[in-house]
Structures are given as structure tokens and as C-alpha cells.
NUKOLLUM-987896 format. One record per residue (C-alpha): residue number from 1; residue in three letters; y, x, z. Coordinates in nm, 2 decimals, always signed. Each point is the difference from the previous one (the first is absolute). Example, Ala and Ser with C-alpha at 12.3 -4.5 7.8 and 13.67 -1.06 7.14 Angstrom:
<recs>
   k   r      v      u      w
   1 Ala  -0.45  +1.23  +0.78
   2 Ser  +0.34  +0.14  -0.07
</recs>
This chain:
<recs>
   k   r      v      u      w
   1 Val  +3.24 +12.01  -0.56
   2 Phe  +0.29  +0.19  -0.14
   3 Leu  +0.23  -0.41  +0.13
   4 Leu  -0.19  +0.06  +0.36
   5 Gly  +0.11  +0.39  +0.00
   6 Val  +0.39  -0.11  -0.13
   7 Ala  -0.04  -0.27  +0.31
   8 Arg  -0.10  +0.22  +0.25
   9 Gly  +0.23  +0.22  -0.12
  10 Leu  +0.29  -0.23  +0.09
  11 Asp  -0.13  -0.10  +0.31
  12 Ala  -0.02  +0.33  +0.05
  13 Leu  +0.36  +0.08  -0.05
  14 Ala  +0.11  -0.30  +0.16
  15 Thr  -0.10  +0.22  +0.34
  16 Ser  +0.05  +0.35  -0.16
  17 Gly  +0.34  -0.01  +0.14
  18 Gly  +0.09  +0.13  -0.37
  19 Arg  -0.29  +0.22  -0.07
  20 Ser  -0.16  +0.00  -0.34
  21 Pro  -0.24  -0.29  +0.06
  22 Leu  -0.31  +0.18  -0.24
  23 Gly  +0.11  +0.35  +0.10
  24 Leu  -0.07  +0.14  -0.30
  25 Leu  +0.27  +0.27  -0.02
  26 Glu  -0.12  +0.16  +0.35
  27 Phe  -0.29  +0.11  -0.20
  28 Ser  +0.21  +0.23  -0.24
  29 Gly  -0.01  +0.33  +0.04
  30 Gly  -0.28  +0.27  +0.12
  31 Gly  -0.11  +0.00  -0.36
  32 Ile  -0.04  -0.41  -0.04
  33 Pro  +0.25  -0.06  -0.33
  34 Thr  +0.00  -0.37  +0.18
  35 Gln  +0.42  -0.02  -0.02
  36 Pro  +0.01  +0.08  -0.43
  37 Leu  -0.34  -0.19  -0.07
  38 Leu  +0.15  -0.28  +0.18
  39 Val  +0.32  +0.04  -0.14
  40 Arg  -0.11  +0.08  -0.37
  41 Ser  -0.27  -0.34  -0.01
  42 Ala  +0.26  -0.22  +0.20
  43 Lys  +0.24  +0.06  -0.29
  44 Gly  -0.25  -0.06  -0.30
  45 Ile  -0.19  -0.30  +0.16
  46 Ser  +0.36  -0.16  +0.08
  47 Arg  +0.12  +0.07  -0.36
  48 Ala  -0.30  -0.10  -0.20
  49 Val  +0.02  -0.35  +0.24
  50 Trp  +0.38  -0.06  -0.08
  51 Glu  -0.04  +0.08  -0.35
  52 Leu  -0.25  -0.29  -0.04
  53 Met  +0.18  -0.23  +0.20
  54 Val  +0.33  +0.08  -0.13
  55 Ala  -0.17  -0.07  -0.39
  56 Glu  -0.10  -0.30  +0.13
  57 Leu  +0.31  -0.12  +0.12
  58 Ala  +0.19  +0.19  -0.26
  59 Pro  -0.14  +0.08  -0.35
  60 Gln  +0.05  +0.36  -0.10
  61 Asp  +0.03  +0.14  -0.39
  62 Lys  -0.18  +0.35  -0.03
  63 Asp  +0.30  +0.20  +0.13
  64 Gly  -0.03  -0.20  +0.40
  65 Gly  +0.33  -0.16  -0.07
  66 Tyr  +0.06  -0.38  +0.06
  67 Ala  -0.15  -0.25  -0.34
  68 Arg  +0.13  -0.34  +0.09
  69 Pro  -0.24  -0.27  -0.20
  70 Ala  +0.14  -0.20  -0.27
  71 Asp  +0.04  -0.39  +0.15
  72 Pro  -0.24  -0.25  -0.17
  73 Phe  +0.17  -0.33  -0.01
  74 Arg  +0.30  +0.13  -0.20
  75 Ser  +0.20  -0.25  -0.19
  76 Pro  +0.09  -0.06  -0.37
  77 Gln  +0.26  -0.18  +0.10
  78 Asn  +0.44  +0.01  -0.06
  79 Phe  +0.12  -0.21  +0.27
  80 Ala  +0.26  -0.12  -0.20
  81 Pro  +0.25  -0.20  +0.27
  82 Arg  -0.09  -0.34  +0.06
  83 Ala  +0.11  -0.27  +0.23
  84 Val  -0.27  -0.11  +0.27
  85 Asp  +0.10  -0.32  +0.24
  86 Gly  +0.00  +0.17  +0.36
  87 Ser  -0.05  -0.39  +0.14
  88 Ala  -0.35  -0.05  -0.15
  89 Pro  -0.27  -0.10  +0.25
  90 Ser  -0.20  +0.32  -0.09
  91 Pro  +0.12  +0.39  -0.05
  92 Thr  -0.01  +0.15  -0.38
  93 Ala  -0.17  +0.32  +0.12
  94 Val  -0.15  +0.13  +0.32
  95 Ile  +0.03  +0.34  +0.04
  96 Tyr  -0.25  +0.21  +0.22
  97 Ser  +0.21  +0.30  +0.15
  98 Gly  -0.04  +0.21  +0.33
  99 Asn  +0.29  +0.12  +0.20
 100 Pro  -0.11  +0.38  +0.05
 101 Cys  -0.04  +0.04  -0.43
 102 Pro  +0.30  +0.13  -0.18
 103 Trp  -0.07  -0.19  -0.32
 104 Cys  -0.06  -0.29  +0.19
 105 His  +0.34  +0.04  +0.11
 106 Arg  +0.16  +0.04  -0.33
 107 Ile  -0.09  -0.35  -0.01
 108 Gly  +0.11  -0.13  +0.28
 109 Leu  +0.37  +0.19  -0.06
 110 Ala  -0.02  -0.22  -0.35
 111 Leu  -0.04  -0.29  +0.15
 112 Ala  +0.26  +0.04  +0.32
 113 Ala  +0.25  +0.15  -0.24
 114 Arg  -0.04  -0.28  -0.29
 115 Arg  -0.03  -0.29  +0.28
 116 Val  -0.32  -0.11  -0.10
 117 Pro  -0.08  -0.28  +0.27
 118 Asp  -0.34  +0.00  +0.10
 119 Thr  -0.01  -0.35  -0.15
 120 Val  -0.08  +0.17  -0.31
 121 Val  -0.20  +0.33  +0.06
 122 Gln  -0.21  -0.02  +0.29
 123 Met  -0.06  +0.37  +0.19
 124 Val  -0.30  +0.06  +0.18
 125 Ser  +0.02  +0.26  +0.23
 126 Leu  -0.31  +0.20  +0.02
 127 Glu  -0.14  +0.17  +0.29
 128 Asp  -0.03  +0.36  -0.05
 129 Asn  -0.38  +0.05  +0.16
 130 Pro  -0.29  +0.16  -0.17
 131 Ile  -0.23  -0.06  +0.24
 132 Lys  +0.06  -0.39  +0.00
 133 Ala  +0.01  +0.04  -0.38
 134 Ser  -0.33  +0.01  -0.24
 135 Arg  +0.20  +0.23  -0.25
 136 Gly  +0.31  +0.17  +0.04
 137 Gly  +0.24  -0.04  +0.27
 138 Trp  +0.11  -0.33  -0.07
 139 Ala  -0.17  -0.35  +0.24
 140 Phe  +0.19  -0.33  +0.07
 141 Ala  +0.17  -0.06  +0.36
 142 Glu  -0.12  -0.30  +0.17
 143 Asp  +0.34  -0.12  +0.03
 144 Arg  +0.06  +0.07  -0.40
 145 Pro  -0.28  -0.13  -0.17
 146 Asp  -0.11  +0.05  -0.38
 147 Pro  +0.21  -0.30  -0.14
 148 Leu  -0.18  -0.03  -0.34
 149 Phe  -0.35  +0.09  +0.09
 150 Gly  -0.08  +0.00  +0.33
 151 Gln  -0.15  +0.33  +0.04
 152 Lys  -0.04  +0.24  +0.27
 153 Asp  +0.19  +0.31  -0.18
 154 Leu  +0.14  +0.11  -0.33
 155 Arg  -0.35  +0.13  -0.12
 156 Gly  -0.05  -0.40  -0.01
 157 Val  +0.28  -0.11  -0.21
 158 Tyr  -0.10  +0.29  -0.28
 159 Asp  -0.37  -0.13  -0.01
 160 Lys  +0.17  -0.36  -0.07
 161 Leu  +0.23  +0.11  -0.27
 162 Gln  -0.27  +0.23  -0.14
 163 Pro  -0.37  -0.05  +0.12
 164 Gly  -0.20  +0.29  +0.08
 165 Phe  +0.35  +0.18  +0.04
 166 Val  -0.08  +0.39  +0.00
 167 Gly  +0.31  +0.24  +0.09
 168 Arg  +0.29  +0.00  +0.23
 169 Cys  +0.10  -0.29  +0.18
 170 Thr  +0.39  +0.10  +0.02
 171 Ala  +0.33  -0.20  +0.09
 172 Pro  +0.23  -0.14  -0.12
 173 Leu  -0.21  -0.26  -0.23
 174 Gly  +0.21  -0.27  -0.12
 175 Val  -0.21  -0.38  -0.05
 176 Asp  +0.13  -0.25  -0.24
 177 Ala  -0.03  -0.30  +0.26
 178 Glu  -0.10  -0.24  -0.24
 179 Ser  -0.25  +0.16  -0.22
 180 Lys  -0.09  +0.26  +0.24
 181 Gln  -0.03  +0.28  -0.27
 182 Pro  +0.11  +0.35  +0.10
 183 Ile  +0.38  +0.08  -0.10
 184 Ser  -0.03  +0.38  +0.08
 185 Asn  -0.10  +0.17  +0.29
 186 Glu  +0.25  +0.30  -0.14
 187 Ser  +0.37  +0.03  +0.16
 188 Asn  +0.21  +0.07  -0.31
 189 Asp  -0.12  -0.31  -0.13
 190 Leu  +0.03  -0.22  +0.28
 191 Met  +0.34  +0.11  +0.07
 192 Lys  +0.05  -0.09  -0.35
 193 Phe  -0.15  -0.35  +0.05
 194 Val  +0.25  -0.05  +0.30
 195 Asn  +0.30  +0.08  -0.20
 196 Ser  -0.10  -0.26  -0.21
 197 Leu  +0.01  -0.28  +0.15
 198 Asp  +0.28  -0.17  +0.00
 199 Val  +0.07  -0.29  +0.35
 200 Gly  +0.37  -0.01  +0.02
 201 Ala  +0.09  +0.23  +0.25
 202 Phe  +0.35  +0.04  -0.04
 203 Val  +0.27  -0.24  -0.13
 204 Asp  +0.35  +0.03  -0.13
 205 Arg  +0.30  -0.21  +0.08
 206 Ser  -0.07  -0.20  -0.32
 207 Gly  -0.31  -0.07  +0.08
 208 Gln  -0.21  +0.20  -0.22
 209 Ala  -0.30  +0.16  +0.15
 210 Trp  -0.08  +0.40  +0.00
 211 Glu  -0.26  +0.21  +0.10
 212 Val  -0.01  +0.36  +0.09
 213 Glu  -0.09  +0.22  -0.30
 214 Leu  -0.20  +0.34  +0.14
 215 Arg  -0.09  +0.19  -0.38
 216 Pro  +0.37  -0.11  -0.20
 217 Pro  -0.08  +0.03  -0.35
 218 Glu  +0.26  +0.27  -0.04
 219 Leu  -0.16  +0.25  +0.27
 220 Gln  -0.33  -0.07  -0.09
 221 Ser  -0.09  +0.41  -0.16
 222 Gln  +0.16  +0.07  +0.34
 223 Leu  -0.27  -0.15  +0.18
 224 Asp  -0.24  +0.12  -0.19
 225 Glu  +0.09  +0.32  +0.06
 226 Trp  +0.04  -0.04  +0.36
 227 Ala  -0.35  -0.24  +0.06
 228 Ala  -0.16  +0.38  -0.15
 229 Leu  +0.21  +0.23  +0.18
 230 Leu  -0.08  -0.16  +0.33
 231 Tyr  -0.31  -0.10  -0.04
 232 Phe  -0.15  +0.39  -0.10
 233 Gly  +0.20  +0.14  +0.23
 234 Leu  +0.05  -0.24  +0.31
 235 Asn  -0.18  -0.30  +0.03
 236 Asn  -0.28  +0.16  -0.10
 237 Gly  +0.08  +0.32  +0.05
 238 Val  -0.05  -0.04  +0.35
 239 Tyr  -0.36  -0.11  -0.02
 240 Arg  -0.08  +0.32  -0.23
 241 Cys  +0.13  +0.23  +0.25
 242 Gly  -0.21  -0.22  +0.29
 243 Phe  -0.30  -0.02  -0.17
 244 Ser  -0.02  +0.34  -0.19
 245 Thr  -0.31  +0.21  +0.09
 246 Ser  +0.12  +0.30  -0.15
 247 Gln  +0.29  +0.24  +0.10
 248 Glu  +0.13  +0.02  -0.34
 249 Ala  -0.05  -0.40  -0.04
 250 Tyr  +0.26  -0.05  +0.29
 251 Glu  +0.23  +0.30  -0.11
 252 Lys  +0.05  -0.18  -0.30
 253 Ala  +0.01  -0.39  +0.14
 254 Ala  +0.29  +0.16  +0.27
 255 Glu  +0.20  +0.18  -0.27
 256 Asn  +0.02  -0.31  -0.20
 257 Val  +0.09  -0.21  +0.38
 258 Ala  +0.29  +0.27  +0.04
 259 Glu  +0.14  -0.04  -0.32
 260 Thr  +0.01  -0.36  -0.02
 261 Leu  +0.18  -0.07  +0.32
 262 Asp  +0.22  +0.29  -0.06
 263 Arg  +0.08  -0.17  -0.35
 264 Val  +0.04  -0.34  +0.22
 265 Glu  +0.20  +0.19  +0.26
 266 Ala  +0.26  +0.12  -0.32
 267 Arg  -0.06  -0.38  -0.21
 268 Leu  +0.10  -0.20  +0.34
 269 Gly  +0.34  +0.20  +0.06
 270 Glu  +0.16  -0.10  -0.32
 271 Ser  -0.08  -0.35  +0.05
 272 Arg  -0.09  -0.26  +0.29
 273 Phe  -0.33  -0.08  -0.17
 274 Leu  -0.21  +0.18  -0.26
 275 Leu  +0.12  -0.18  -0.30
 276 Gly  +0.38  -0.07  +0.11
 277 Asp  +0.16  -0.25  +0.28
 278 Lys  -0.31  -0.27  -0.05
 279 Ile  -0.33  +0.04  +0.12
 280 Thr  -0.23  -0.03  -0.29
 281 Glu  -0.41  +0.04  -0.05
 282 Ala  +0.06  +0.39  +0.06
 283 Asp  +0.10  +0.00  +0.36
 284 Ile  -0.32  -0.31  +0.07
 285 Arg  -0.22  +0.26  -0.12
 286 Leu  +0.19  +0.27  +0.22
 287 Phe  +0.06  -0.15  +0.31
 288 Pro  -0.40  -0.05  +0.09
 289 Thr  -0.05  +0.38  +0.04
 290 Ile  +0.33  +0.08  +0.15
 291 Ile  -0.06  -0.21  +0.31
 292 Arg  -0.32  +0.13  +0.08
 293 Tyr  +0.06  +0.38  -0.10
 294 Asp  +0.12  +0.10  +0.36
 295 Gly  -0.25  -0.16  +0.20
 296 Ala  -0.29  +0.03  -0.22
 297 Tyr  +0.02  +0.21  -0.29
 298 Ser  +0.16  +0.29  +0.11
 299 Thr  -0.30  +0.05  +0.25
 300 Ile  -0.32  -0.16  -0.11
 301 Phe  +0.02  +0.06  -0.36
 302 Lys  +0.13  +0.38  +0.09
 303 Cys  +0.40  -0.07  -0.17
 304 Gly  +0.19  +0.10  +0.30
 305 Tyr  +0.18  +0.28  -0.19
 306 Gln  +0.26  -0.26  -0.01
 307 Arg  +0.13  -0.30  +0.19
 308 Ile  +0.20  -0.29  -0.08
 309 Gln  +0.21  +0.05  +0.27
 310 Asn  +0.09  +0.31  -0.13
 311 Leu  +0.15  -0.14  -0.35
 312 Pro  +0.32  -0.20  +0.08
 313 Asn  +0.05  -0.15  -0.27
 314 Thr  -0.38  -0.18  -0.01
 315 Ser  -0.07  -0.03  +0.35
 316 Gly  +0.38  -0.23  -0.05
 317 Trp  -0.15  -0.15  -0.32
 318 Met  -0.31  -0.14  +0.22
 319 Lys  +0.23  -0.08  +0.27
 320 Asp  +0.20  -0.19  -0.26
 321 Val  -0.30  -0.18  -0.16
 322 Tyr  -0.11  -0.12  +0.29
 323 Gln  +0.25  -0.14  +0.15
 324 Ser  +0.08  -0.20  -0.34
 325 Phe  -0.29  -0.17  -0.03
 326 Ala  -0.37  +0.24  +0.06
 327 Arg  +0.05  -0.05  +0.41
 328 Asp  -0.30  -0.28  +0.00
 329 Thr  -0.23  +0.09  -0.24
 330 Ile  -0.13  +0.33  +0.18
 331 Asp  -0.15  +0.01  +0.39
 332 Ile  +0.04  +0.39  -0.04
 333 Pro  -0.25  +0.08  +0.33
 334 Asp  -0.24  -0.19  -0.11
 335 Ala  +0.02  +0.16  -0.35
 336 Val  +0.07  +0.37  +0.11
 337 Ala  -0.30  -0.10  +0.28
 338 Ser  -0.27  -0.11  -0.31
 339 Tyr  +0.01  +0.34  -0.17
 340 Tyr  -0.12  +0.23  +0.32
 341 Lys  -0.23  -0.29  +0.14
 342 Trp  -0.18  -0.02  -0.33
 343 Leu  +0.02  +0.28  -0.21
 344 Ile  -0.31  +0.19  +0.28
 345 Pro  -0.01  +0.28  -0.27
 346 Leu  +0.35  +0.11  +0.00
 347 Asn  +0.04  -0.10  +0.39
 348 Pro  -0.38  +0.00  +0.19
 349 Ser  +0.17  -0.01  +0.33
 350 Gly  +0.14  -0.38  -0.09
 351 Ile  +0.32  +0.11  +0.23
 352 Ile  +0.30  -0.17  -0.11
 353 Pro  +0.32  +0.24  +0.04
 354 Arg  +0.36  -0.16  +0.09
 355 Leu  +0.17  -0.14  -0.22
 356 Pro  +0.37  +0.16  -0.07
 357 Asp  +0.32  -0.15  +0.05
 358 Gln  +0.13  -0.08  -0.37
 359 Lys  +0.29  -0.14  +0.17
 360 Leu  -0.02  -0.28  -0.31
 361 Asn  +0.28  -0.24  +0.18
 362 Glu  +0.24  +0.31  +0.04
 363 Pro  +0.31  -0.08  -0.25
 364 His  -0.13  +0.16  -0.35
 365 Gly  +0.32  +0.05  -0.13
 366 Arg  -0.08  -0.07  -0.42
 367 Gly  +0.24  -0.24  -0.04
 368 Thr  +0.11  -0.39  +0.13
 369 Asp  -0.08  -0.20  -0.33
 370 Ser  -0.23  -0.27  +0.06
 371 Gln  -0.01  -0.12  -0.34
 372 Ile  -0.30  +0.27  -0.03
 373 Phe  -0.21  -0.15  -0.30
 374 His  -0.01  +0.00  -0.36
 375 Leu  +0.01  -0.40  -0.07
 376 Arg  -0.12  -0.20  -0.32
 377 Lys  +0.01  -0.42  -0.08
 378 Ser  -0.30  -0.18  +0.09
 379 Lys  -0.19  -0.21  -0.16
 380 Val  -0.04  -0.25  +0.25
 381 Lys  +0.26  -0.31  -0.10
 382 Gln  +0.09  +0.03  +0.34
 383 Ala  +0.03  +0.22  +0.29
 384 Ala  -0.18  -0.04  +0.30
 385 Gln  +0.12  -0.18  +0.31
 386 Glu  +0.00  +0.35  +0.24
 387 Ala  +0.21  +0.21  -0.31
 388 Val  +0.22  +0.27  +0.11
 389 Val  +0.35  -0.10  -0.14
 390 Val  +0.10  +0.28  -0.25
</recs>
């Protein structure tokens, strides 16, 4: 009956010339408290349904704050550097990834920065489609099938790795291509895994092979400090804003985000990148959030009190990283649209707003030195044929 009434109301709206299709408010007045009753009822019902949907989408703590669940396939490995044969007939690992996901984006950035070929690590780009997926949102597109298990969605992969798996089927997920055992489904682990792969990506005039080092030993304490700061205040901070179900939880998260953006802006006023004149893992952690901020997080996650375009140091840094090696690591319109299309509790209309012009190809003014990576001696005996001369 309710659906029939809605259908009739929509039909009436189409022919009403903009008048209320159900005419409920026309009965207001004359001692009939239609409007106050309707507003209170609608607000209470919609709030209850919204809280239920958000809690299912994003688990909550007792104060209405977003509590991100733990990842079940954390790896105990230390991921020490090791030589990998890039000419082998099959890849060393398969990483299941999704373009909209900022945690997946970290892995793509690490692979691009270190010039790890897809013959070593095969990235499978999943389709973000919770209608097509049986649990969670990740499914395989027809032109990008599952190379290891032949499954239809990421849930099927999790079930293969752990029969009867119960939990969130999240990406990124790394799997050893030979043993078909999980490497990890935690982006921190997978960044370290990628950093451990020596493929002979660079070579000097003497023939010595070199690799990009995203975690230089002398910077590890600072890298860990920035990892904690960025995760709490920005990477997960924007999600804490968007998925808050109480004003108090939102205010706390919003303050964390604002303070972290201010600290990042100040730091990038002192150096080209977060930890000096070379890119490190800290920049890899920051970029996915910054590139999505103005288009998605500022609006759908209610973080619009600040815009990256109004932060000159951070905006210039974003262009610098994008132009240096990150251009092909993200489809920005697709990534941003996913938030508005599938986070139904936050955007029930499904309307996708127009993207702001981030001016990513304009001069960044951050420096001209092209040697922007730390390097370490490679474990491989001979550099790859396509190695870059340094």
C-alpha cells in the first residue's frame, strides 16, 4: 500500500505543476497539526533508518563514532628486501584493488614509484558494485576476471583463502600467486611488501642496479610518527567525519582533520615533500586522501570547512606528486563518483555533483630536480632491460 501510494504520488507530481503530490501539508491549520506531526514523524523515522544503515555500513562505537574493524589477514612478515625475477612467466603476487579506494591507491602509488612491473605484481582492478557483489562492494568486471581462483566477486576469493570466511571482504588484498595464500589485506603490510621487491628498476653508469627506497632506515621513526598522525587525523579522520552518528563524534573528528591539514600545510611550506626533498612512504600515505578531498570528502563526508585548493603548499605538493609519477594511478571521476553512487545512507538521491577543477596539470612551483626518490642498492645481479639510468 505504501509503495502504491508513493507511485501514485510520483505520478501526481509529474502532472501537478510542482504542487505537493500527496497534498499532506494542505491539511495544515484549522486545528489539524499536520505539518508538525509530519515533520516530527518523518525526522524520527528517517533518523532511525539512517542510523541503522550507517551502523551496517560503518560500525559505530558507543559515542556514535566510526570504529574501523580490524583486517583478518594481517601478515607477520618483516618484508626484507629480496630479488625478484621480472622475466618469470607468472607474477610473484596478485593484488586485488579498486580504483575508488584510497587504501588500494597506496599500493598502486608504491608500485608506480618503485617501477615494479605487472610481470612481478599483477594488480587486478575490481568493480565497485554492491549490487553485483554478494558481500561488500567488490566484484570482478567481465574484462578483468579473477586470475587465481576464477571467482565472481571478492567474497569468493576470501572464501577460497579461508573456507567459510565470515567478515568484511575488503580490498586491497594481496595473494601469493604460487602458493595461493594471503600475503595481507592491510595496506600498511602491502606497502612494505611492495617496497621489499627488488626488480633492478634503476641502474648507474657502472652497471650497478638500484631500487627506490620508500622507507629509508634513517627516517623510519619519523615515518612511523607521520603514519600515525595521518591515519588518525586525515586518512581515517575523513571517514570518522562522514560516518559519525552523533554531533559530538563529528565535532571531534572534524577538529582532528582540520588540525592535521594545518600541520601538513605548514610542513609542506618547509620542504618539497613531507620528509625533505625526496618522496617517502609518508607522501604515499597522504596523496590518496588529498586527491579525493575536494571532490568527495569535503562534501559527502562534511569536511567542507577546508578545501585543498585553498592550501597553496598542499595543493602544489599534490600537483607535484601527480605529475611526477601518480598520473596513471587513479581515475579521479570514477573514484569520486563511487562515493556519491554507493554510500547510500550519506547520499540517498545518488546524484553525483560536478567535479571541481583541481588544475593538476598546471605548474606546481615545488622544484625542478627530477631525482625525487631515495635509492638503495638492489639485490638483483643485473638491472632490468628497461631500467632507468641514474
